[in-house]
C-alpha positions in Angstrom: -8.7 -18.6 -0.2 -11.7 -16.3 0.6 -10.5 -13.3 2.5 -12.3 -10.1 3.3 -9.8 -7.4 2.4 -10.6 -3.7 3.1 -8.5 -0.6 2.6 -9.6 2.3 4.8 -9.0 5.8 3.5 -6.3 6.6 6.1 -3.1 6.9 4.0 -0.3 9.1 5.3 3.2 10.2 4.4 6.0 8.6 6.4 8.9 11.0 6.2 11.4 8.5 7.8 10.6 5.8 5.2 10.0 8.3 2.3 6.8 6.3 1.6 3.0 6.4 1.6 1.8 4.2 4.4 -1.8 2.9 4.2 -3.7 0.4 6.3 -5.4 -2.8 5.3 -7.9 -4.9 7.3 -8.0 -8.6 6.5 -10.8 -10.5 8.2 -10.6 -8.0 11.1 -6.8 -8.0 11.4 -5.0 -4.8 10.7 -1.8 -4.7 8.7 0.2 -1.9 7.1 1.0 -1.5 3.4 3.6 1.0 2.0 4.9 2.2 -1.3 8.0 4.4 -1.5 7.9 7.8 -3.3 10.5 6.5 -5.7 8.3 3.5 -6.7 5.4 5.9 -7.3 7.5 8.1 -9.5 8.9 5.1 -11.4 5.3 3.8 -12.1 3.3 6.9 -12.7 5.8 9.6 -13.6 7.1 12.6 -11.6 4.9 14.2 -9.0 4.1 14.6 -5.3 3.8 11.2 -3.7 0.4 11.7 -2.0 -1.2 13.1 -5.2 0.2 10.1 -7.2 -1.1 7.7 -4.6 -4.6 9.2 -4.6 -4.7 9.3 -8.4 -3.8 5.6 -8.7 -5.3 4.3 -5.5 -7.4 1.6 -7.1 -4.4 0.1 -9.0 -2.2 0.2 -5.9 -4.8 -1.4 -3.7 -5.5 -4.1 -6.4 -1.7 -4.9 -6.5 -1.6 -5.0 -2.7 -4.5 -7.4 -2.6 -2.8 -9.7 -5.0 0.4 -9.6 -2.8 -1.7 -10.3 0.3 -3.2 -13.3 -1.4 0.3 -14.5 -2.1 1.2 -14.0 1.6 4.0 -11.4 0.9 3.6 -9.8 4.3 6.9 -9.4 6.2 7.5 -10.5 9.8 6.5 -7.0 11.1 3.1 -7.2 9.4 4.1 -4.9 6.6 3.4 -5.3 2.9 5.8 -3.3 0.7 4.9 -2.6 -2.9 8.0 -2.1 -5.0 
């Protein structure tokens, strides 16, 4: 599968979900990716969620890309990294 996948630099904190939410564009179609603060702390140690996300952005986006290629997007068009 040859997909054009782009991650614009428009991440934000979603207080209701306690997660960093970031967009992905796949062949022109926009979807939403998210990773909870707890998952960031489990992976990268304690710290502020946005700072951890920014410090490890490339790894997170690479994992999201792999999950997209495996079609792990939910019915609402969200991809959750756990």
